[in-house]
C-alpha positions in Angstrom: 0.0 0.0 0.0 2.9 2.4 0.7 4.3 2.0 -2.8 1.0 3.0 -4.3 0.7 6.0 -2.0 4.3 7.1 -3.0 3.4 6.8 -6.7 0.2 8.8 -6.2 2.2 11.5 -4.3 4.8 11.7 -7.0 2.1 12.1 -9.7 0.3 14.7 -7.6 3.5 16.7 -7.2 4.0 16.8 -10.9 0.4 17.8 -11.5 0.7 20.7 -9.0 3.8 21.9 -10.8 2.0 21.7 -14.2 -0.8 24.1 -13.2 1.0 27.4 -13.0 2.8 27.2 -16.4 -0.3 26.0 -18.1 -2.4 28.9 -16.8 0.5 31.3 -17.8 0.4 29.9 -21.3 -3.3 30.3 -21.5 -3.0 33.9 -20.3 -0.5 34.6 -23.0 -2.7 33.0 -25.7 -5.7 34.9 -24.4 -3.8 38.2 -24.4 -2.6 37.6 -28.0 -6.1 36.8 -29.2 -7.8 39.6 -27.2 -9.6 42.3 -29.3 -7.9 45.7 -29.2 -9.2 48.0 -26.5 -10.6 51.3 -27.5 -8.7 54.3 -26.1 -11.8 56.3 -25.3 -14.0 53.5 -24.1 -16.2 54.2 -21.1 -14.7 51.3 -19.1 -11.1 51.8 -20.2 -8.6 50.4 -17.8 -4.9 51.2 -17.2 -3.7 47.7 -18.3 -4.4 46.4 -21.7 -5.7 43.0 -20.5 -9.2 41.7 -20.8 -11.1 39.7 -18.2 -10.0 36.2 -19.3 -6.3 37.2 -19.4 -6.6 38.7 -15.9 -8.3 35.5 -14.7 -5.6 33.2 -16.2 -2.8 35.4 -14.7 -4.5 35.2 -11.3 -4.9 31.4 -11.6 -1.2 31.2 -12.5 -0.2 33.2 -9.4 -2.5 31.1 -7.1 -0.8 27.9 -8.4 2.7 29.3 -7.9 3.4 28.0 -4.3 4.6 24.5 -5.4 7.2 26.2 -7.6 8.3 28.4 -4.7 8.6 25.4 -2.5 10.8 23.7 -5.1 12.9 26.8 -5.5 13.3 27.0 -1.8 14.8 23.5 -1.5 17.7 24.2 -3.8 
């Protein structure tokens, strides 16, 4: 039973490391494909990112702790 748990833990660790880069790539693709923002739009923002890009960036940041733990070990 212990060997199975060790395998599951190893796969889970790799999966947690995969989340942040995947969300960062999705944010990049979303930003590239986003429609241009109008300069004089009523809801103009300071940063040229749409809602989906911002969401993917936030998800990438929320899934960053496993990478920070890995960097802290070395």
